[in-house]
PDB file of N, CA, C, O and CB in Angstrom:
ATOM      1  N   MET A   1      30.832 -49.874 -13.169  1.00  0.00           N
ATOM      2  CA  MET A   1      29.853 -48.714 -12.643  1.00  0.00           C
ATOM      3  C   MET A   1      30.983 -47.839 -11.773  1.00  0.00           C
ATOM      4  O   MET A   1      31.716 -48.375 -10.941  1.00  0.00           O
ATOM      5  CB  MET A   1      28.365 -49.372 -11.551  1.00  0.00           C
ATOM      6  N   SER A   2      31.011 -46.611 -12.045  1.00  0.00           N
ATOM      7  CA  SER A   2      32.137 -45.856 -11.632  1.00  0.00           C
ATOM      8  C   SER A   2      31.377 -44.671 -10.793  1.00  0.00           C
ATOM      9  O   SER A   2      30.227 -44.266 -10.964  1.00  0.00           O
ATOM     10  CB  SER A   2      33.105 -45.335 -12.962  1.00  0.00           C
ATOM     11  N   ILE A   3      32.387 -44.213  -9.801  1.00  0.00           N
ATOM     12  CA  ILE A   3      31.838 -43.004  -9.010  1.00  0.00           C
ATOM     13  C   ILE A   3      32.908 -42.197  -8.915  1.00  0.00           C
ATOM     14  O   ILE A   3      33.986 -42.791  -8.892  1.00  0.00           O
ATOM     15  CB  ILE A   3      31.254 -43.278  -7.601  1.00  0.00           C
ATOM     16  N   THR A   4      32.947 -40.795  -8.840  1.00  0.00           N
ATOM     17  CA  THR A   4      33.474 -39.754  -8.528  1.00  0.00           C
ATOM     18  C   THR A   4      33.795 -39.233  -7.369  1.00  0.00           C
ATOM     19  O   THR A   4      32.909 -38.703  -6.697  1.00  0.00           O
ATOM     20  CB  THR A   4      32.993 -39.148  -8.943  1.00  0.00           C
ATOM     21  N   ILE A   5      35.016 -39.278  -6.946  1.00  0.00           N
ATOM     22  CA  ILE A   5      35.312 -38.811  -5.654  1.00  0.00           C
ATOM     23  C   ILE A   5      36.003 -37.402  -5.983  1.00  0.00           C
ATOM     24  O   ILE A   5      36.852 -37.349  -6.873  1.00  0.00           O
ATOM     25  CB  ILE A   5      36.257 -39.883  -4.797  1.00  0.00           C
ATOM     26  N   ARG A   6      35.657 -36.338  -5.309  1.00  0.00           N
ATOM     27  CA  ARG A   6      36.327 -35.055  -5.046  1.00  0.00           C
ATOM     28  C   ARG A   6      36.724 -34.562  -3.883  1.00  0.00           C
ATOM     29  O   ARG A   6      36.013 -34.754  -2.896  1.00  0.00           O
ATOM     30  CB  ARG A   6      35.699 -34.200  -5.421  1.00  0.00           C
ATOM     31  N   TYR A   7      37.680 -33.985  -3.796  1.00  0.00           N
ATOM     32  CA  TYR A   7      38.313 -33.345  -2.198  1.00  0.00           C
ATOM     33  C   TYR A   7      38.067 -31.860  -2.430  1.00  0.00           C
ATOM     34  O   TYR A   7      37.873 -31.300  -3.509  1.00  0.00           O
ATOM     35  CB  TYR A   7      40.276 -33.641  -1.804  1.00  0.00           C
ATOM     36  N   PHE A   8      38.106 -31.384  -1.331  1.00  0.00           N
ATOM     37  CA  PHE A   8      38.118 -29.871  -1.422  1.00  0.00           C
ATOM     38  C   PHE A   8      38.851 -29.417   0.043  1.00  0.00           C
ATOM     39  O   PHE A   8      39.044 -30.097   1.051  1.00  0.00           O
ATOM     40  CB  PHE A   8      36.410 -29.207  -1.622  1.00  0.00           C
ATOM     41  N   ALA A   9      39.185 -27.989  -0.242  1.00  0.00           N
ATOM     42  CA  ALA A   9      40.073 -27.455   0.669  1.00  0.00           C
ATOM     43  C   ALA A   9      41.700 -28.192   1.208  1.00  0.00           C
ATOM     44  O   ALA A   9      42.740 -28.440   0.598  1.00  0.00           O
ATOM     45  CB  ALA A   9      39.140 -27.337   1.783  1.00  0.00           C
ATOM     46  N   SER A  10      41.353 -28.327   2.346  1.00  0.00           N
ATOM     47  CA  SER A  10      42.896 -28.887   2.652  1.00  0.00           C
ATOM     48  C   SER A  10      42.650 -30.489   2.779  1.00  0.00           C
ATOM     49  O   SER A  10      43.341 -31.128   3.572  1.00  0.00           O
ATOM     50  CB  SER A  10      43.661 -28.182   4.278  1.00  0.00           C
ATOM     51  N   LEU A  11      41.909 -30.968   2.189  1.00  0.00           N
ATOM     52  CA  LEU A  11      41.743 -32.753   1.876  1.00  0.00           C
ATOM     53  C   LEU A  11      42.179 -32.446   0.480  1.00  0.00           C
ATOM     54  O   LEU A  11      42.798 -33.393  -0.005  1.00  0.00           O
ATOM     55  CB  LEU A  11      39.906 -33.718   2.030  1.00  0.00           C
ATOM     56  N   ARG A  12      42.084 -31.692  -0.106  1.00  0.00           N
ATOM     57  CA  ARG A  12      43.065 -31.482  -1.578  1.00  0.00           C
ATOM     58  C   ARG A  12      44.189 -31.772  -1.346  1.00  0.00           C
ATOM     59  O   ARG A  12      44.603 -32.889  -1.655  1.00  0.00           O
ATOM     60  CB  ARG A  12      43.234 -30.109  -2.235  1.00  0.00           C
ATOM     61  N   GLU A  13      45.016 -30.818  -0.719  1.00  0.00           N
ATOM     62  CA  GLU A  13      46.235 -30.217  -0.314  1.00  0.00           C
ATOM     63  C   GLU A  13      46.674 -31.823   0.278  1.00  0.00           C
ATOM     64  O   GLU A  13      47.494 -32.432  -0.410  1.00  0.00           O
ATOM     65  CB  GLU A  13      46.104 -28.690   0.893  1.00  0.00           C
ATOM     66  N   GLN A  14      46.184 -32.448   1.428  1.00  0.00           N
ATOM     67  CA  GLN A  14      46.681 -33.308   1.900  1.00  0.00           C
ATOM     68  C   GLN A  14      46.659 -34.933   0.890  1.00  0.00           C
ATOM     69  O   GLN A  14      47.412 -35.874   1.142  1.00  0.00           O
ATOM     70  CB  GLN A  14      46.023 -33.204   3.196  1.00  0.00           C
ATOM     71  N   VAL A  15      45.947 -34.933   0.113  1.00  0.00           N
ATOM     72  CA  VAL A  15      45.758 -36.256  -0.710  1.00  0.00           C
ATOM     73  C   VAL A  15      46.688 -36.122  -1.954  1.00  0.00           C
ATOM     74  O   VAL A  15      47.292 -37.036  -2.515  1.00  0.00           O
ATOM     75  CB  VAL A  15      44.124 -36.497  -1.208  1.00  0.00           C
ATOM     76  N   GLY A  16      46.682 -34.674  -2.300  1.00  0.00           N
ATOM     77  CA  GLY A  16      47.973 -34.075  -3.530  1.00  0.00           C
ATOM     78  C   GLY A  16      46.896 -34.655  -4.835  1.00  0.00           C
ATOM     79  O   GLY A  16      47.269 -35.215  -5.866  1.00  0.00           O
ATOM     80  N   ARG A  17      45.503 -34.339  -4.444  1.00  0.00           N
ATOM     81  CA  ARG A  17      44.914 -34.253  -6.029  1.00  0.00           C
ATOM     82  C   ARG A  17      43.245 -33.851  -5.484  1.00  0.00           C
ATOM     83  O   ARG A  17      42.734 -33.925  -4.366  1.00  0.00           O
ATOM     84  CB  ARG A  17      45.082 -36.150  -7.170  1.00  0.00           C
ATOM     85  N   GLY A  18      42.657 -33.373  -6.909  1.00  0.00           N
ATOM     86  CA  GLY A  18      41.310 -33.096  -6.557  1.00  0.00           C
ATOM     87  C   GLY A  18      40.230 -33.869  -6.882  1.00  0.00           C
ATOM     88  O   GLY A  18      39.027 -33.620  -6.957  1.00  0.00           O
ATOM     89  N   GLU A  19      40.901 -34.882  -7.065  1.00  0.00           N
ATOM     90  CA  GLU A  19      39.832 -36.297  -7.922  1.00  0.00           C
ATOM     91  C   GLU A  19      40.302 -37.354  -7.993  1.00  0.00           C
ATOM     92  O   GLU A  19      41.474 -37.610  -8.271  1.00  0.00           O
ATOM     93  CB  GLU A  19      39.440 -36.251  -9.417  1.00  0.00           C
ATOM     94  N   ASP A  20      39.094 -38.402  -7.651  1.00  0.00           N
ATOM     95  CA  ASP A  20      39.669 -39.510  -8.150  1.00  0.00           C
ATOM     96  C   ASP A  20      38.150 -40.446  -9.067  1.00  0.00           C
ATOM     97  O   ASP A  20      36.984 -40.053  -9.033  1.00  0.00           O
ATOM     98  CB  ASP A  20      40.496 -40.383  -6.643  1.00  0.00           C
ATOM     99  N   ILE A  21      38.611 -41.586  -9.735  1.00  0.00           N
ATOM    100  CA  ILE A  21      37.763 -42.179 -10.118  1.00  0.00           C
ATOM    101  C   ILE A  21      37.930 -43.487  -9.473  1.00  0.00           C
ATOM    102  O   ILE A  21      39.063 -43.965  -9.408  1.00  0.00           O
ATOM    103  CB  ILE A  21      37.706 -42.091 -11.389  1.00  0.00           C
ATOM    104  N   LEU A  22      36.622 -44.304  -8.845  1.00  0.00           N
ATOM    105  CA  LEU A  22      36.663 -45.486  -8.223  1.00  0.00           C
ATOM    106  C   LEU A  22      35.838 -46.367  -9.051  1.00  0.00           C
ATOM    107  O   LEU A  22      34.977 -45.715  -9.642  1.00  0.00           O
ATOM    108  CB  LEU A  22      36.241 -45.403  -6.832  1.00  0.00           C
ATOM    109  N   ASP A  23      35.800 -47.615  -9.300  1.00  0.00           N
ATOM    110  CA  ASP A  23      35.026 -48.622  -9.678  1.00  0.00           C
ATOM    111  C   ASP A  23      34.509 -48.995  -8.671  1.00  0.00           C
ATOM    112  O   ASP A  23      35.133 -49.461  -7.719  1.00  0.00           O
ATOM    113  CB  ASP A  23      35.540 -49.561 -10.301  1.00  0.00           C
ATOM    114  N   ALA A  24      33.003 -48.811  -8.738  1.00  0.00           N
ATOM    115  CA  ALA A  24      32.251 -49.262  -7.710  1.00  0.00           C
ATOM    116  C   ALA A  24      32.006 -50.566  -6.946  1.00  0.00           C
ATOM    117  O   ALA A  24      31.530 -50.866  -5.852  1.00  0.00           O
ATOM    118  CB  ALA A  24      31.377 -49.001  -8.044  1.00  0.00           C
ATOM    119  N   GLY A  25      32.526 -51.201  -7.975  1.00  0.00           N
ATOM    120  CA  GLY A  25      32.826 -52.322  -7.274  1.00  0.00           C
ATOM    121  C   GLY A  25      33.386 -52.679  -6.434  1.00  0.00           C
ATOM    122  O   GLY A  25      33.167 -53.781  -5.931  1.00  0.00           O
ATOM    123  N   ASP A  26      34.654 -51.529  -5.839  1.00  0.00           N
ATOM    124  CA  ASP A  26      35.518 -51.626  -4.826  1.00  0.00           C
ATOM    125  C   ASP A  26      35.022 -51.237  -3.586  1.00  0.00           C
ATOM    126  O   ASP A  26      35.614 -51.503  -2.540  1.00  0.00           O
ATOM    127  CB  ASP A  26      36.577 -50.974  -5.088  1.00  0.00           C
ATOM    128  N   ALA A  27      33.878 -50.568  -3.639  1.00  0.00           N
ATOM    129  CA  ALA A  27      33.510 -49.898  -2.463  1.00  0.00           C
ATOM    130  C   ALA A  27      31.998 -49.667  -2.475  1.00  0.00           C
ATOM    131  O   ALA A  27      31.492 -49.132  -3.462  1.00  0.00           O
ATOM    132  CB  ALA A  27      34.282 -48.604  -2.328  1.00  0.00           C
ATOM    133  N   THR A  28      31.151 -50.092  -1.297  1.00  0.00           N
ATOM    134  CA  THR A  28      29.624 -50.116  -1.534  1.00  0.00           C
ATOM    135  C   THR A  28      29.151 -48.837  -0.590  1.00  0.00           C
ATOM    136  O   THR A  28      27.984 -48.477  -0.740  1.00  0.00           O
ATOM    137  CB  THR A  28      28.850 -51.726  -1.033  1.00  0.00           C
ATOM    138  N   THR A  29      29.942 -48.146   0.339  1.00  0.00           N
ATOM    139  CA  THR A  29      29.573 -47.040   1.002  1.00  0.00           C
ATOM    140  C   THR A  29      30.513 -46.187   0.996  1.00  0.00           C
ATOM    141  O   THR A  29      31.641 -46.543   0.656  1.00  0.00           O
ATOM    142  CB  THR A  29      29.189 -47.235   2.171  1.00  0.00           C
ATOM    143  N   VAL A  30      30.250 -44.882   1.371  1.00  0.00           N
ATOM    144  CA  VAL A  30      30.969 -43.886   1.460  1.00  0.00           C
ATOM    145  C   VAL A  30      32.422 -44.026   2.199  1.00  0.00           C
ATOM    146  O   VAL A  30      33.521 -43.602   1.840  1.00  0.00           O
ATOM    147  CB  VAL A  30      30.156 -43.010   2.013  1.00  0.00           C
ATOM    148  N   GLY A  31      32.052 -44.748   3.325  1.00  0.00           N
ATOM    149  CA  GLY A  31      33.372 -44.960   4.411  1.00  0.00           C
ATOM    150  C   GLY A  31      34.328 -46.101   3.597  1.00  0.00           C
ATOM    151  O   GLY A  31      35.558 -46.066   3.635  1.00  0.00           O
ATOM    152  N   GLU A  32      33.664 -46.965   2.965  1.00  0.00           N
ATOM    153  CA  GLU A  32      34.685 -48.146   2.436  1.00  0.00           C
ATOM    154  C   GLU A  32      35.101 -47.524   1.299  1.00  0.00           C
ATOM    155  O   GLU A  32      36.169 -48.056   0.996  1.00  0.00           O
ATOM    156  CB  GLU A  32      34.066 -49.701   2.095  1.00  0.00           C
ATOM    157  N   ALA A  33      34.769 -46.520   0.359  1.00  0.00           N
ATOM    158  CA  ALA A  33      35.511 -45.720  -0.944  1.00  0.00           C
ATOM    159  C   ALA A  33      36.555 -44.933  -0.417  1.00  0.00           C
ATOM    160  O   ALA A  33      37.570 -44.704  -1.076  1.00  0.00           O
ATOM    161  CB  ALA A  33      34.526 -44.672  -1.823  1.00  0.00           C
ATOM    162  N   TRP A  34      36.314 -44.348   1.138  1.00  0.00           N
ATOM    163  CA  TRP A  34      37.749 -43.525   1.529  1.00  0.00           C
ATOM    164  C   TRP A  34      38.678 -44.634   1.701  1.00  0.00           C
ATOM    165  O   TRP A  34      39.724 -44.670   1.053  1.00  0.00           O
ATOM    166  CB  TRP A  34      37.726 -42.527   3.032  1.00  0.00           C
ATOM    167  N   LYS A  35      38.277 -45.764   2.740  1.00  0.00           N
ATOM    168  CA  LYS A  35      39.236 -46.961   2.958  1.00  0.00           C
ATOM    169  C   LYS A  35      39.728 -47.151   1.717  1.00  0.00           C
ATOM    170  O   LYS A  35      40.857 -46.662   1.666  1.00  0.00           O
ATOM    171  CB  LYS A  35      38.625 -48.294   3.515  1.00  0.00           C
ATOM    172  N   HIS A  36      39.366 -47.690   0.577  1.00  0.00           N
ATOM    173  CA  HIS A  36      39.706 -48.371  -0.621  1.00  0.00           C
ATOM    174  C   HIS A  36      40.806 -47.285  -0.811  1.00  0.00           C
ATOM    175  O   HIS A  36      42.000 -47.547  -0.665  1.00  0.00           O
ATOM    176  CB  HIS A  36      38.471 -48.615  -1.850  1.00  0.00           C
ATOM    177  N   LEU A  37      40.304 -45.961  -1.169  1.00  0.00           N
ATOM    178  CA  LEU A  37      41.242 -44.698  -1.808  1.00  0.00           C
ATOM    179  C   LEU A  37      42.693 -44.800  -0.462  1.00  0.00           C
ATOM    180  O   LEU A  37      43.802 -45.288  -0.677  1.00  0.00           O
ATOM    181  CB  LEU A  37      40.038 -42.649  -1.776  1.00  0.00           C
ATOM    182  N   HIS A  38      42.391 -44.413   0.367  1.00  0.00           N
ATOM    183  CA  HIS A  38      43.585 -44.380   1.415  1.00  0.00           C
ATOM    184  C   HIS A  38      43.978 -45.407   2.555  1.00  0.00           C
ATOM    185  O   HIS A  38      44.828 -45.137   3.403  1.00  0.00           O
ATOM    186  CB  HIS A  38      43.401 -43.255   2.115  1.00  0.00           C
ATOM    187  N   GLY A  39      43.394 -46.427   2.511  1.00  0.00           N
ATOM    188  CA  GLY A  39      43.845 -47.435   3.481  1.00  0.00           C
ATOM    189  C   GLY A  39      43.898 -47.250   4.728  1.00  0.00           C
ATOM    190  O   GLY A  39      44.782 -47.679   5.469  1.00  0.00           O
ATOM    191  N   ALA A  40      42.882 -46.551   5.066  1.00  0.00           N
ATOM    192  CA  ALA A  40      42.372 -45.988   6.707  1.00  0.00           C
ATOM    193  C   ALA A  40      41.178 -45.951   6.581  1.00  0.00           C
ATOM    194  O   ALA A  40      40.657 -45.955   5.465  1.00  0.00           O
ATOM    195  CB  ALA A  40      42.804 -44.510   7.326  1.00  0.00           C
ATOM    196  N   ASP A  41      40.381 -45.899   7.875  1.00  0.00           N
ATOM    197  CA  ASP A  41      39.150 -45.485   8.069  1.00  0.00           C
ATOM    198  C   ASP A  41      39.065 -43.968   7.611  1.00  0.00           C
ATOM    199  O   ASP A  41      39.996 -43.182   7.436  1.00  0.00           O
ATOM    200  CB  ASP A  41      38.778 -45.731   9.495  1.00  0.00           C
ATOM    201  N   MET A  42      37.217 -43.697   7.412  1.00  0.00           N
ATOM    202  CA  MET A  42      37.507 -42.363   7.243  1.00  0.00           C
ATOM    203  C   MET A  42      37.467 -41.422   8.542  1.00  0.00           C
ATOM    204  O   MET A  42      36.577 -41.565   9.380  1.00  0.00           O
ATOM    205  CB  MET A  42      36.590 -41.898   6.256  1.00  0.00           C
ATOM    206  N   PRO A  43      38.424 -40.502   8.665  1.00  0.00           N
ATOM    207  CA  PRO A  43      38.735 -39.628   9.826  1.00  0.00           C
ATOM    208  C   PRO A  43      36.999 -39.166  10.039  1.00  0.00           C
ATOM    209  O   PRO A  43      36.144 -38.718   9.276  1.00  0.00           O
ATOM    210  CB  PRO A  43      40.054 -38.169   9.402  1.00  0.00           C
ATOM    211  N   PRO A  44      37.027 -39.505  11.342  1.00  0.00           N
ATOM    212  CA  PRO A  44      35.642 -39.167  12.124  1.00  0.00           C
ATOM    213  C   PRO A  44      35.105 -37.815  11.866  1.00  0.00           C
ATOM    214  O   PRO A  44      33.885 -37.691  11.764  1.00  0.00           O
ATOM    215  CB  PRO A  44      35.812 -39.252  13.694  1.00  0.00           C
ATOM    216  N   ARG A  45      35.849 -36.827  11.754  1.00  0.00           N
ATOM    217  CA  ARG A  45      35.358 -35.390  11.349  1.00  0.00           C
ATOM    218  C   ARG A  45      35.353 -34.782   9.853  1.00  0.00           C
ATOM    219  O   ARG A  45      35.334 -33.581   9.581  1.00  0.00           O
ATOM    220  CB  ARG A  45      36.191 -34.476  12.097  1.00  0.00           C
ATOM    221  N   VAL A  46      35.371 -35.708   9.066  1.00  0.00           N
ATOM    222  CA  VAL A  46      35.648 -35.110   7.474  1.00  0.00           C
ATOM    223  C   VAL A  46      33.982 -34.923   7.272  1.00  0.00           C
ATOM    224  O   VAL A  46      33.105 -35.564   7.852  1.00  0.00           O
ATOM    225  CB  VAL A  46      36.604 -36.450   6.067  1.00  0.00           C
ATOM    226  N   LEU A  47      33.871 -34.217   6.614  1.00  0.00           N
ATOM    227  CA  LEU A  47      32.067 -34.232   6.194  1.00  0.00           C
ATOM    228  C   LEU A  47      32.298 -34.928   4.352  1.00  0.00           C
ATOM    229  O   LEU A  47      33.224 -34.778   3.555  1.00  0.00           O
ATOM    230  CB  LEU A  47      31.071 -31.871   6.217  1.00  0.00           C
ATOM    231  N   ALA A  48      30.975 -35.694   4.253  1.00  0.00           N
ATOM    232  CA  ALA A  48      31.041 -36.627   3.000  1.00  0.00           C
ATOM    233  C   ALA A  48      29.576 -35.848   2.750  1.00  0.00           C
ATOM    234  O   ALA A  48      28.721 -35.590   3.598  1.00  0.00           O
ATOM    235  CB  ALA A  48      31.167 -38.657   3.190  1.00  0.00           C
ATOM    236  N   ALA A  49      29.562 -35.569   1.364  1.00  0.00           N
ATOM    237  CA  ALA A  49      27.848 -35.570   0.414  1.00  0.00           C
ATOM    238  C   ALA A  49      27.969 -36.236  -0.806  1.00  0.00           C
ATOM    239  O   ALA A  49      28.992 -36.289  -1.487  1.00  0.00           O
ATOM    240  CB  ALA A  49      27.178 -33.925  -0.132  1.00  0.00           C
ATOM    241  N   VAL A  50      27.041 -36.672  -1.022  1.00  0.00           N
ATOM    242  CA  VAL A  50      26.974 -37.653  -2.572  1.00  0.00           C
ATOM    243  C   VAL A  50      25.604 -36.933  -3.014  1.00  0.00           C
ATOM    244  O   VAL A  50      24.599 -36.729  -2.332  1.00  0.00           O
ATOM    245  CB  VAL A  50      26.774 -39.818  -2.403  1.00  0.00           C
ATOM    246  N   ASN A  51      25.870 -36.600  -4.403  1.00  0.00           N
ATOM    247  CA  ASN A  51      25.305 -35.907  -5.286  1.00  0.00           C
ATOM    248  C   ASN A  51      24.846 -34.206  -4.768  1.00  0.00           C
ATOM    249  O   ASN A  51      23.887 -33.516  -5.113  1.00  0.00           O
ATOM    250  CB  ASN A  51      24.147 -36.840  -5.693  1.00  0.00           C
ATOM    251  N   GLN A  52      25.718 -33.990  -4.034  1.00  0.00           N
ATOM    252  CA  GLN A  52      25.729 -32.389  -2.968  1.00  0.00           C
ATOM    253  C   GLN A  52      24.411 -32.506  -1.957  1.00  0.00           C
ATOM    254  O   GLN A  52      23.670 -31.532  -1.829  1.00  0.00           O
ATOM    255  CB  GLN A  52      25.433 -30.592  -4.138  1.00  0.00           C
ATOM    256  N   GLU A  53      24.171 -33.702  -1.276  1.00  0.00           N
ATOM    257  CA  GLU A  53      23.483 -33.971  -0.313  1.00  0.00           C
ATOM    258  C   GLU A  53      24.571 -34.572   0.595  1.00  0.00           C
ATOM    259  O   GLU A  53      25.188 -35.590   0.280  1.00  0.00           O
ATOM    260  CB  GLU A  53      22.310 -34.773  -0.670  1.00  0.00           C
ATOM    261  N   TYR A  54      24.822 -33.737   2.000  1.00  0.00           N
ATOM    262  CA  TYR A  54      25.431 -34.405   3.107  1.00  0.00           C
ATOM    263  C   TYR A  54      24.971 -35.787   3.627  1.00  0.00           C
ATOM    264  O   TYR A  54      23.817 -35.912   4.035  1.00  0.00           O
ATOM    265  CB  TYR A  54      25.336 -33.557   4.124  1.00  0.00           C
ATOM    266  N   VAL A  55      25.847 -36.847   3.627  1.00  0.00           N
ATOM    267  CA  VAL A  55      25.629 -38.181   4.038  1.00  0.00           C
ATOM    268  C   VAL A  55      26.707 -38.837   5.182  1.00  0.00           C
ATOM    269  O   VAL A  55      27.863 -38.430   5.294  1.00  0.00           O
ATOM    270  CB  VAL A  55      25.655 -38.988   2.732  1.00  0.00           C
ATOM    271  N   ALA A  56      26.247 -39.690   5.832  1.00  0.00           N
ATOM    272  CA  ALA A  56      27.203 -40.392   6.646  1.00  0.00           C
ATOM    273  C   ALA A  56      27.845 -41.539   6.106  1.00  0.00           C
ATOM    274  O   ALA A  56      27.409 -42.077   5.088  1.00  0.00           O
ATOM    275  CB  ALA A  56      26.633 -40.777   7.777  1.00  0.00           C
ATOM    276  N   GLY A  57      28.897 -41.973   6.738  1.00  0.00           N
ATOM    277  CA  GLY A  57      29.733 -42.930   5.906  1.00  0.00           C
ATOM    278  C   GLY A  57      29.084 -44.070   5.578  1.00  0.00           C
ATOM    279  O   GLY A  57      29.557 -44.820   4.724  1.00  0.00           O
ATOM    280  N   ASP A  58      28.139 -44.293   6.095  1.00  0.00           N
ATOM    281  CA  ASP A  58      27.535 -45.546   5.860  1.00  0.00           C
ATOM    282  C   ASP A  58      26.196 -45.631   4.868  1.00  0.00           C
ATOM    283  O   ASP A  58      25.363 -46.536   4.816  1.00  0.00           O
ATOM    284  CB  ASP A  58      27.203 -46.047   7.212  1.00  0.00           C
ATOM    285  N   HIS A  59      26.262 -44.356   4.075  1.00  0.00           N
ATOM    286  CA  HIS A  59      25.689 -44.219   2.881  1.00  0.00           C
ATOM    287  C   HIS A  59      26.037 -45.142   1.695  1.00  0.00           C
ATOM    288  O   HIS A  59      27.208 -45.166   1.316  1.00  0.00           O
ATOM    289  CB  HIS A  59      25.912 -43.003   2.564  1.00  0.00           C
ATOM    290  N   VAL A  60      25.113 -45.899   1.082  1.00  0.00           N
ATOM    291  CA  VAL A  60      25.398 -46.577  -0.140  1.00  0.00           C
ATOM    292  C   VAL A  60      25.405 -46.112  -1.274  1.00  0.00           C
ATOM    293  O   VAL A  60      24.524 -45.340  -1.651  1.00  0.00           O
ATOM    294  CB  VAL A  60      24.777 -47.396  -0.302  1.00  0.00           C
ATOM    295  N   LEU A  61      26.349 -46.475  -1.992  1.00  0.00           N
ATOM    296  CA  LEU A  61      26.671 -45.678  -3.355  1.00  0.00           C
ATOM    297  C   LEU A  61      26.097 -46.411  -4.319  1.00  0.00           C
ATOM    298  O   LEU A  61      25.692 -47.574  -4.298  1.00  0.00           O
ATOM    299  CB  LEU A  61      28.193 -45.466  -3.737  1.00  0.00           C
ATOM    300  N   ALA A  62      26.108 -45.414  -5.366  1.00  0.00           N
ATOM    301  CA  ALA A  62      25.267 -46.199  -6.848  1.00  0.00           C
ATOM    302  C   ALA A  62      26.035 -45.680  -8.153  1.00  0.00           C
ATOM    303  O   ALA A  62      26.636 -44.607  -8.200  1.00  0.00           O
ATOM    304  CB  ALA A  62      23.330 -45.622  -7.081  1.00  0.00           C
ATOM    305  N   ASP A  63      25.954 -46.384  -8.960  1.00  0.00           N
ATOM    306  CA  ASP A  63      26.743 -46.454 -10.214  1.00  0.00           C
ATOM    307  C   ASP A  63      26.289 -44.663 -10.254  1.00  0.00           C
ATOM    308  O   ASP A  63      25.224 -44.204  -9.844  1.00  0.00           O
ATOM    309  CB  ASP A  63      26.126 -47.813 -11.709  1.00  0.00           C
ATOM    310  N   GLY A  64      27.469 -43.858 -10.886  1.00  0.00           N
ATOM    311  CA  GLY A  64      27.341 -42.373 -11.306  1.00  0.00           C
ATOM    312  C   GLY A  64      27.518 -41.584 -10.344  1.00  0.00           C
ATOM    313  O   GLY A  64      27.580 -40.375 -10.567  1.00  0.00           O
ATOM    314  N   ASP A  65      27.648 -42.123  -8.978  1.00  0.00           N
ATOM    315  CA  ASP A  65      27.647 -40.941  -7.491  1.00  0.00           C
ATOM    316  C   ASP A  65      28.659 -40.100  -7.765  1.00  0.00           C
ATOM    317  O   ASP A  65      29.663 -40.472  -8.373  1.00  0.00           O
ATOM    318  CB  ASP A  65      28.017 -41.602  -5.801  1.00  0.00           C
ATOM    319  N   GLU A  66      28.497 -39.009  -7.380  1.00  0.00           N
ATOM    320  CA  GLU A  66      29.495 -37.747  -7.215  1.00  0.00           C
ATOM    321  C   GLU A  66      29.775 -37.778  -5.510  1.00  0.00           C
ATOM    322  O   GLU A  66      28.968 -37.206  -4.778  1.00  0.00           O
ATOM    323  CB  GLU A  66      28.653 -36.049  -7.818  1.00  0.00           C
ATOM    324  N   VAL A  67      30.838 -38.405  -4.997  1.00  0.00           N
ATOM    325  CA  VAL A  67      31.358 -37.743  -3.363  1.00  0.00           C
ATOM    326  C   VAL A  67      32.450 -36.889  -3.367  1.00  0.00           C
ATOM    327  O   VAL A  67      33.569 -36.838  -3.877  1.00  0.00           O
ATOM    328  CB  VAL A  67      31.878 -38.869  -2.269  1.00  0.00           C
ATOM    329  N   ALA A  68      31.796 -36.281  -2.677  1.00  0.00           N
ATOM    330  CA  ALA A  68      32.698 -35.010  -2.146  1.00  0.00           C
ATOM    331  C   ALA A  68      33.160 -35.059  -0.863  1.00  0.00           C
ATOM    332  O   ALA A  68      32.239 -35.139  -0.051  1.00  0.00           O
ATOM    333  CB  ALA A  68      31.995 -33.729  -2.171  1.00  0.00           C
ATOM    334  N   PHE A  69      34.450 -35.037  -0.300  1.00  0.00           N
ATOM    335  CA  PHE A  69      34.708 -35.141   1.191  1.00  0.00           C
ATOM    336  C   PHE A  69      35.320 -33.726   1.366  1.00  0.00           C
ATOM    337  O   PHE A  69      36.140 -33.383   0.514  1.00  0.00           O
ATOM    338  CB  PHE A  69      35.763 -36.470   1.693  1.00  0.00           C
ATOM    339  N   PHE A  70      35.001 -32.810   2.430  1.00  0.00           N
ATOM    340  CA  PHE A  70      35.888 -31.715   2.778  1.00  0.00           C
ATOM    341  C   PHE A  70      35.804 -31.780   4.221  1.00  0.00           C
ATOM    342  O   PHE A  70      34.965 -32.438   4.836  1.00  0.00           O
ATOM    343  CB  PHE A  70      35.503 -30.296   2.174  1.00  0.00           C
ATOM    344  N   PRO A  71      36.869 -30.942   4.817  1.00  0.00           N
ATOM    345  CA  PRO A  71      37.519 -30.761   5.772  1.00  0.00           C
ATOM    346  C   PRO A  71      36.756 -30.234   7.110  1.00  0.00           C
ATOM    347  O   PRO A  71      36.074 -29.231   6.903  1.00  0.00           O
ATOM    348  CB  PRO A  71      38.453 -30.012   5.311  1.00  0.00           C
ATOM    349  N   PRO A  72      36.749 -30.612   8.136  1.00  0.00           N
ATOM    350  CA  PRO A  72      35.704 -30.183   9.343  1.00  0.00           C
ATOM    351  C   PRO A  72      35.808 -28.532   9.084  1.00  0.00           C
ATOM    352  O   PRO A  72      36.816 -27.968   8.659  1.00  0.00           O
ATOM    353  CB  PRO A  72      36.280 -30.748  11.199  1.00  0.00           C
ATOM    354  N   VAL A  73      34.742 -27.981   9.380  1.00  0.00           N
ATOM    355  CA  VAL A  73      34.764 -26.415   9.139  1.00  0.00           C
ATOM    356  C   VAL A  73      34.070 -25.898  10.471  1.00  0.00           C
ATOM    357  O   VAL A  73      32.952 -26.211  10.879  1.00  0.00           O
ATOM    358  CB  VAL A  73      33.865 -25.884   7.643  1.00  0.00           C
ATOM    359  N   THR A  74      35.042 -24.982  11.089  1.00  0.00           N
ATOM    360  CA  THR A  74      34.845 -23.893  12.032  1.00  0.00           C
ATOM    361  C   THR A  74      34.395 -22.515  11.688  1.00  0.00           C
ATOM    362  O   THR A  74      34.625 -22.032  10.579  1.00  0.00           O
ATOM    363  CB  THR A  74      35.951 -23.732  12.625  1.00  0.00           C
ATOM    364  N   GLY A  75      33.850 -21.973  12.489  1.00  0.00           N
ATOM    365  CA  GLY A  75      33.606 -20.718  12.549  1.00  0.00           C
ATOM    366  C   GLY A  75      32.816 -19.867  13.765  1.00  0.00           C
ATOM    367  O   GLY A  75      32.439 -20.379  14.819  1.00  0.00           O
ATOM    368  N   GLY A  76      32.691 -18.812  13.485  1.00  0.00           N
ATOM    369  CA  GLY A  76      32.206 -18.195  14.840  1.00  0.00           C
ATOM    370  C   GLY A  76      31.130 -16.982  14.470  1.00  0.00           C
ATOM    371  O   GLY A  76      30.598 -16.332  15.371  1.00  0.00           O
TER     372      GLY A  76
END
C-alpha cells in the first residue's frame, strides 16, 4: 500500500521537497505519517487534508490516500 504525501507553501520549503511516497505499513494515521517522515510529532498548527478533506492527526489512512500538509494560515 502506498500513500502520497504533499507539502504546500512554506512547509514545502522547510522539508526541501514537494512530495513523498510512503509505504502505508509504516504509518496508520496522518500524525504517524508525519512522525515517520520527519522524526517528530506533527506540529500542532499544521493543517492536514486527506483526499482534499481537512482531517485531524488521528485520521486513519488507507491505501492510495493523498495527504496534504499546509502551514498555519492567517488573514484578516
